[in-house]
C-alpha positions in Angstrom: 40.0 0.2 -106.6 38.4 0.2 -103.2 40.2 -0.4 -99.9 43.2 -2.7 -100.2 42.6 -2.8 -104.0 39.3 -4.8 -103.5 36.7 -4.7 -106.3 32.9 -4.8 -105.9 32.5 -8.6 -105.7 29.1 -10.1 -106.7 30.4 -13.7 -107.0 28.1 -16.6 -106.3 30.4 -18.3 -103.7 32.9 -18.4 -102.2 31.4 -15.0 -101.7 32.6 -11.6 -100.4 33.3 -11.2 -96.7 33.1 -7.9 -94.8 36.5 -6.2 -94.9 36.2 -5.9 -91.2 36.1 -9.7 -90.9 38.9 -10.2 -93.5 41.1 -7.8 -91.5 40.4 -9.6 -88.2 41.2 -13.0 -89.7 44.4 -11.7 -91.3 45.6 -10.4 -87.9 45.0 -13.9 -86.5 47.2 -15.7 -89.1 50.4 -15.4 -87.1 48.9 -15.5 -83.6 45.3 -16.3 -82.8 43.7 -14.8 -79.7 47.1 -14.4 -78.1 47.7 -18.1 -78.1 51.1 -17.9 -79.8 49.8 -20.2 -82.6 48.4 -19.0 -85.9 44.8 -19.7 -86.8 45.8 -22.2 -89.5 48.1 -24.0 -87.1 46.0 -24.5 -84.0 45.2 -28.0 -82.8 41.6 -28.9 -83.0 42.1 -30.8 -79.7 43.3 -27.7 -77.9 41.4 -25.6 -75.4 42.1 -22.6 -77.7 40.1 -24.1 -80.6 37.4 -25.5 -78.3 36.6 -21.9 -77.3 36.3 -21.0 -81.0 33.9 -23.9 -81.9 31.8 -23.4 -78.8 31.6 -19.7 -79.6 30.5 -20.3 -83.2 27.8 -22.7 -82.1 26.6 -20.4 -79.4 26.4 -17.5 -81.8 24.6 -19.6 -84.4 22.1 -20.6 -81.7 21.4 -17.0 -80.7 21.2 -15.5 -84.2 18.8 -18.2 -85.5 16.9 -18.7 -82.2 17.7 -22.5 -82.4 15.7 -24.4 -79.8 17.7 -25.9 -76.9 16.9 -29.4 -77.8 18.2 -29.0 -81.4 21.7 -30.1 -82.2 24.3 -28.2 -84.3 27.1 -29.8 -86.3 30.0 -28.3 -88.3 30.9 -30.8 -91.0 32.7 -31.0 -94.3 31.7 -31.9 -97.8 29.4 -29.0 -98.6 25.7 -29.2 -99.4 26.5 -31.8 -102.1 27.4 -34.3 -99.4 24.3 -33.4 -97.5 22.1 -34.3 -100.5 23.0 -37.9 -99.9 23.7 -37.8 -96.1 20.2 -36.5 -95.2 18.5 -39.2 -97.2 20.9 -41.9 -95.9 20.1 -41.0 -92.3 16.4 -40.0 -92.5 14.9 -42.4 -95.1 14.4 -46.1 -94.3 15.7 -48.5 -96.9 13.4 -48.2 -99.9 11.5 -45.5 -98.0 9.9 -42.4 -99.5 10.7 -38.7 -99.4 9.1 -35.8 -101.4 10.9 -32.9 -103.0 10.0 -29.5 -104.3 12.3 -29.1 -107.3 12.9 -25.4 -107.8 16.3 -25.6 -109.4 19.5 -27.5 -110.2 20.5 -28.1 -106.6 17.1 -29.5 -105.7 17.4 -31.8 -108.7 20.7 -33.0 -107.4 19.3 -33.6 -103.9 16.5 -35.6 -105.4 18.9 -37.7 -107.5 20.9 -38.6 -104.3 17.8 -39.5 -102.4 16.9 -42.0 -105.1 20.1 -43.9 -104.3 18.5 -44.7 -101.0 14.8 -45.1 -101.6 11.9 -43.5 -103.5 12.5 -39.8 -103.9 9.7 -38.0 -105.7 9.3 -34.5 -107.2 5.9 -33.5 -106.0 6.5 -30.1 -107.8 9.0 -29.4 -110.5 9.5 -26.0 -112.0 11.5 -27.2 -115.0 8.8 -26.5 -117.6 8.7 -22.8 -116.5 12.5 -22.5 -116.5 12.4 -22.3 -112.7 11.0 -18.8 -112.7 8.8 -19.3 -109.6 8.6 -21.4 -106.4 5.4 -23.3 -105.7 2.5 -22.0 -103.6 0.8 -24.2 -101.0 -1.8 -26.2 -102.8 0.3 -26.6 -106.0 1.4 -30.0 -104.8 0.4 -32.9 -102.5 2.7 -34.8 -100.1 2.5 -38.6 -100.2 1.1 -40.2 -97.1 4.1 -42.5 -96.6 6.8 -39.8 -97.3 9.3 -39.5 -94.4 9.9 -35.8 -95.0 9.6 -32.9 -97.5 12.8 -31.5 -98.8 13.1 -28.0 -100.4 15.8 -25.5 -101.3 15.1 -22.1 -99.6 16.9 -20.0 -102.2 17.8 -20.9 -105.7 21.1 -19.3 -106.7 21.1 -20.1 -110.4 17.6 -18.8 -111.2 17.2 -16.1 -108.6 14.1 -17.4 -106.8 13.4 -17.8 -103.1 10.7 -19.0 -100.8 9.1 -16.2 -98.9 6.7 -18.5 -97.0 7.2 -21.7 -95.1 6.2 -24.5 -97.6 3.3 -26.7 -96.5 4.7 -30.1 -95.7 1.4 -31.9 -95.1 2.4 -32.4 -91.5 5.6 -34.2 -92.5 9.1 -33.2 -91.2 10.8 -30.5 -93.3 14.4 -30.7 -94.6 15.8 -27.6 -96.1 19.0 -26.7 -98.0 19.5 -23.2 -96.7 23.0 -22.8 -98.2 22.5 -19.5 -99.9 20.3 -17.6 -97.5 21.0 -18.8 -94.0 21.4 -15.9 -91.5 20.3 -13.6 -94.3 16.6 -14.4 -94.6 13.8 -15.4 -92.2 14.1 -19.0 -91.0 12.0 -20.6 -88.3 14.2 -23.4 -87.1 11.5 -24.9 -85.0 9.4 -25.6 -88.1 12.2 -27.7 -89.6 13.7 -31.0 -88.7 17.0 -30.8 -90.6 18.7 -27.7 -92.0 21.9 -27.8 -93.8 24.0 -25.0 -95.4 27.4 -24.6 -96.9 29.1 -21.6 -95.2 30.7 -20.1 -98.3 27.9 -17.7 -99.3 26.6 -16.0 -96.1 28.7 -17.4 -93.3 32.4 -17.6 -94.2 34.8 -19.5 -96.5 34.3 -22.8 -98.2 34.9 -26.0 -96.4 32.4 -25.8 -93.5 28.8 -27.1 -93.6 26.4 -26.2 -90.9 23.8 -28.9 -90.0 21.0 -28.3 -87.6 19.0 -31.3 -86.4 15.7 -31.6 -84.4 15.3 -34.3 -81.8 13.4 -36.3 -84.5 16.2 -36.1 -87.0 18.9 -36.8 -84.3 16.9 -39.9 -83.3 16.7 -41.5 -86.7 19.5 -43.9 -86.0 20.4 -46.6 -88.6 22.9 -49.3 -88.0 25.8 -50.0 -90.4 26.2 -46.5 -91.9 29.7 -45.4 -93.1 31.3 -43.7 -90.2 31.6 -40.3 -91.9 28.0 -40.4 -93.1 26.4 -41.1 -89.6 25.0 -38.0 -87.9 24.9 -40.0 -84.6 28.7 -40.5 -84.6 29.3 -36.8 -85.5 27.0 -35.7 -82.7 28.8 -38.0 -80.2 32.1 -36.5 -81.2 30.8 -32.9 -81.2 31.8 -32.2 -84.8 35.3 -33.4 -84.2 35.3 -37.1 -85.3 38.2 -36.2 -87.6 40.1 -32.9 -88.0 37.5 -30.3 -88.8 38.1 -27.2 -91.0 39.6 -25.2 -88.0 40.3 -22.2 -90.1 36.8 -22.2 -91.7 35.1 -22.5 -88.3 37.2 -19.6 -86.9 36.2 -17.4 -89.8 32.5 -18.5 -89.4 32.7 -17.5 -85.8 34.1 -14.1 -86.8 31.4 -13.7 -89.4 28.6 -14.5 -86.9 30.1 -12.0 -84.5 29.9 -9.4 -87.3 26.3 -10.3 -87.9 25.5 -9.9 -84.2 27.3 -6.5 -84.1 25.2 -5.3 -87.0 21.7 -6.0 -85.9 21.6 -9.8 -85.8 19.3 -11.7 -88.2 16.8 -8.8 -88.5 19.6 -6.4 -89.5 20.9 -8.8 -92.1 17.4 -9.3 -93.6 16.8 -5.6 -93.8 20.1 -4.9 -95.5 19.5 -7.7 -98.0 16.0 -6.3 -98.8 17.5 -2.9 -99.4 20.2 -4.3 -101.7 17.9 -6.5 -103.8 15.1 -3.8 -104.1 17.7 -1.4 -105.4 18.5 -3.7 -108.3 15.0 -4.8 -109.0 14.0 -1.1 -109.3 16.5 -0.7 -112.1 15.5 -4.0 -113.8 11.8 -3.1 -113.7 12.4 0.5 -114.9 12.5 -0.3 -118.6 12.3 -3.0 -121.2 16.1 -2.8 -121.7 16.4 -5.5 -118.9 14.7 -8.9 -118.7 14.6 -10.2 -115.1 14.4 -14.0 -114.9 12.3 -14.6 -111.7 8.7 -13.7 -111.5 7.6 -11.2 -108.9 6.6 -12.9 -105.7 9.3 -15.5 -106.1 12.3 -13.2 -106.5 15.4 -13.8 -104.4 16.9 -11.2 -102.1 20.2 -13.0 -102.4 20.7 -13.7 -106.1 19.3 -11.2 -108.6 19.3 -12.8 -112.1 18.6 -11.2 -115.5 19.3 -11.0 -119.2 19.5 -7.9 -121.4 16.6 -7.7 -123.8 19.2 -7.6 -126.5 21.3 -10.5 -125.4 24.2 -9.7 -127.7 25.0 -6.8 -125.4 25.7 -9.1 -122.4 29.4 -9.6 -123.2 29.8 -5.8 -123.5 28.0 -5.4 -120.2 30.3 -7.9 -118.4 33.4 -6.3 -120.0 32.4 -2.8 -119.0 31.5 -4.0 -115.5 35.0 -5.5 -115.1 36.5 -2.2 -116.3 34.5 -0.5 -113.5 35.8 -2.8 -110.9 32.8 -5.1 -110.6 33.3 -8.8 -110.7 31.4 -12.1 -110.4 28.4 -10.9 -112.5 28.5 -13.6 -115.2 25.5 -16.0 -114.8 26.0 -19.6 -113.8 27.3 -21.8 -116.7 23.9 -23.7 -116.7 21.8 -20.7 -117.7 24.1 -17.8 -118.6 22.9 -14.3 -118.4 23.8 -11.9 -115.5 23.7 -12.7 -111.8 24.5 -10.4 -108.8 24.8 -12.3 -105.6 24.1 -10.0 -102.6 25.1 -12.2 -99.7 25.6 -10.9 -96.1 29.1 -9.7 -96.8 28.2 -7.7 -99.9 28.1 -4.0 -98.8 25.2 -1.7 -99.7 27.8 0.6 -101.3 28.7 -2.1 -103.9 25.1 -2.5 -104.9 24.7 1.3 -105.2 27.7 1.3 -107.5 26.2 -1.5 -109.6 22.8 0.2 -109.9 24.5 3.4 -111.0 26.6 1.5 -113.6 23.5 -0.2 -114.9 21.7 3.1 -115.3 24.6 4.5 -117.2 25.0 1.4 -119.4 21.4 1.6 -120.4 21.8 5.3 -121.4 24.8 4.5 -123.5 23.5 1.3 -125.2 19.7 1.6 -125.0 
């Protein structure tokens, strides 16, 4: 076992956090920042917590170079709530929105938009088992669409956009849950960004939402209170009791990112980690990577063994070697290694070495 008995954790989320952050949070459990109150006990109305949420928003703004006129919210309900909430706030009743369907989560977002108006898949990778993302020119945006929605990284299938999708001049909405603060992101080219924190930014229970002036101005009367961005903005993310613990951990995680090279440092580490695994996967026909080159994810590396009957043995031996979270998502099976920001390079080195040894024993 590693430090404190920790394994190499490749889970898809909630994901591994840097041990440095975990230790820092643990030290705050009985007494946060010298306040005399534990991190899970602090009032969200206190000046102590106000400093925490302000710090987290400031760090997010610095790391992602968020323009000054963009707004940041820390909400609850995960990306799944945002599938509906984005459409509810941005689409007019019976209005239109276009979607790039590159995986299960994009499909779910489209289904929620269709509760509000006319959501349309202008590109759908289902027929190719979601092995690629679209290139510009592979789809056309409808003239009356309010916005284009896409999912920047597809956790189940291991694909990722490495370019800014052409929106035909329409506003862009992106679900960045699985690569925010770990991959390039030009905030100014988007009008609404949402992301669950539990992969790259902290524990589950916090959802980051970033709104452009256009998105913040799309006010609609009569929305349910908890579904109205305007109300959340007016209350500065504290309409009701927020996930105070989660926001504290998010702030500590963002501090760690800043101390370790900021966004560019995170991107470079994630490139190194993913390239290490793809090098093994492309080294022989023993392995069968799912995603096609050019669309491969830096965050979620997915593959099968050419002899699929060996996959249970692979997972069992990985567990014996203190490696967890490698079983593919229940929708598609196979093997998946999630390499989010908190996953150390040393864990990926250990996995690559194990894979090489496994092939020599079973190939």
